Structure formats: C-alpha cells, structure tokens
C-alpha positions as CSV (number, residue, x, y, z in Angstrom):
1,M,-4.2,-12.1,24.4
2,P,-5.6,-8.1,23.8
3,D,-8.7,-8.2,26.6
4,R,-10.8,-6.4,23.5
5,P,-10.9,-6.7,20.1
6,E,-8.8,-4.8,17.5
7,I,-10.5,-1.3,16.3
8,V,-10.3,-0.6,13.0
9,C,-11.4,2.6,11.3
10,I,-12.0,2.4,8.3
11,C,-11.6,5.5,5.7
12,G,-12.7,6.4,1.9
13,S,-13.7,8.2,-0.6
14,T,-18.4,7.6,-0.1
15,R,-18.6,6.3,-3.7
16,F,-17.0,3.3,-2.4
17,V,-19.5,2.8,-0.2
18,D,-19.8,-1.0,-2.0
19,E,-16.1,-2.2,-1.3
20,M,-16.5,-0.1,1.5
21,S,-19.0,-2.2,3.3
22,A,-17.4,-6.0,2.3
23,A,-14.4,-4.1,4.1
24,N,-16.5,-4.2,7.1
25,R,-17.5,-7.1,7.1
26,D,-15.4,-9.2,6.1
27,L,-13.5,-7.0,9.3
28,T,-16.2,-8.4,11.4
29,F,-15.7,-11.6,10.7
30,A,-12.2,-11.7,11.5
31,G,-13.5,-10.2,15.0
32,V,-12.6,-6.5,15.1
33,I,-14.1,-3.6,16.4
34,V,-15.1,-1.4,12.5
35,V,-15.9,1.9,12.9
36,A,-16.7,4.0,9.6
37,P,-18.8,6.6,7.7
38,G,-21.9,6.3,9.1
39,V,-23.7,8.8,6.3
40,F,-22.8,8.6,2.3
41,L,-23.1,11.5,0.6
42,R,-23.1,10.1,-2.1
43,A,-25.6,7.9,-2.4
44,E,-27.6,9.9,0.7
45,D,-27.7,13.4,-2.0
46,R,-29.7,11.1,-4.7
47,E,-32.5,10.3,-2.2
48,A,-32.5,12.5,0.4
49,D,-34.5,16.3,-0.1
50,G,-32.0,18.2,-0.9
51,P,-27.6,18.7,-0.6
52,I,-26.6,18.2,2.6
53,T,-25.2,21.4,4.1
54,G,-21.7,22.8,4.4
55,E,-22.4,23.6,7.8
56,Q,-23.2,19.4,8.2
57,K,-20.2,18.2,6.4
58,A,-18.2,19.6,8.4
59,A,-20.0,18.0,11.3
60,L,-19.1,14.9,9.7
61,D,-15.7,15.0,8.7
62,A,-14.7,16.2,12.6
63,L,-16.9,13.1,14.1
64,H,-14.6,10.5,11.6
65,L,-11.7,12.0,13.3
66,R,-13.2,10.9,16.2
67,K,-13.4,7.9,15.5
68,I,-9.9,7.5,13.6
69,D,-8.5,8.0,17.8
70,L,-10.8,5.8,19.2
71,A,-9.1,3.1,16.4
72,D,-6.0,1.2,17.1
73,R,-5.3,1.6,13.6
74,V,-6.9,2.5,9.7
75,L,-7.9,1.3,6.6
76,V,-8.3,3.3,4.0
77,V,-10.8,1.8,1.1
78,N,-9.2,3.1,-2.5
79,P,-9.9,0.9,-5.5
80,G,-7.6,2.1,-8.6
81,G,-5.3,4.1,-5.7
82,Y,-8.0,6.6,-5.3
83,I,-7.5,9.4,-2.4
84,G,-9.2,12.3,-2.7
85,E,-9.2,15.4,-0.3
86,S,-11.4,14.5,3.0
87,T,-9.6,11.2,2.6
88,S,-6.2,12.8,2.5
89,R,-7.0,15.0,4.9
90,E,-7.8,11.6,7.7
91,I,-5.0,10.3,6.3
92,A,-2.6,12.6,7.6
93,Y,-4.7,13.1,10.9
94,A,-4.0,9.6,11.8
95,R,-0.1,9.7,11.2
96,A,-0.1,13.1,12.9
97,T,-1.7,10.9,15.6
98,G,1.3,8.2,15.7
99,K,-2.1,5.3,14.1
100,P,-1.0,2.1,11.6
101,I,-2.6,3.2,8.3
102,S,-3.0,0.2,5.6
103,F,-4.9,0.7,2.0
104,T,-6.9,-1.6,0.2
105,D,-4.9,-0.6,-3.2
106,P,-1.7,0.1,-2.0
107,S,-0.3,1.7,-5.7
C-alpha cells in the first residue's frame, strides 16, 4: 500500500469548467489528491472588471506546469476530443517529464 494517495493533475480547456469539476469530485471521492486550474479564465472574464493580462496568463501557465510536476499522472478533460493550444503544451510537457496521461475522451 502506498504511503500517500495518488496525485492527479487535471488539464484541459477552461471552457470545460463543469466537466473538470465533475472529474475533480469523482477523483476526490476515489481517494485521489487532485491539483487543477485555480482560475477559469473564460468564467472570470465574464465576471471580472477586465480581461486577464498577458503577464497573468503566463504566470498561470507556468504555475500549472509546476502542478504537473507534483502529480503522479495527468488527466486531460477533453469532451468531444477538443484539445486547445495551452492543453497541447501541457500534454507535451507531461510527456517530456514522463508523466502518464489519460483522457476523458480518447478520440
């Protein structure tokens, strides 16, 4: 038996906030430690005073790569098979660092 629970990093487009939340919930109930995006840019833009800056976006992207570093594996939430530019970068990073990757929609 492992001395700690598995850690999974959720990746995917922030347009899938509901799907990411469901995956987070399911994994958490399964005893997994989940790390995931903390800011959902599309939802935040609708509610915030203004759009996120390029500097903030770059900082969030770098922070998410550190979350991948912490994880034992990566789960890509990709309904309909959609994978955007940022998620593609995260997948490439995870592969380069040897992290196992699974997808919610393997097509």
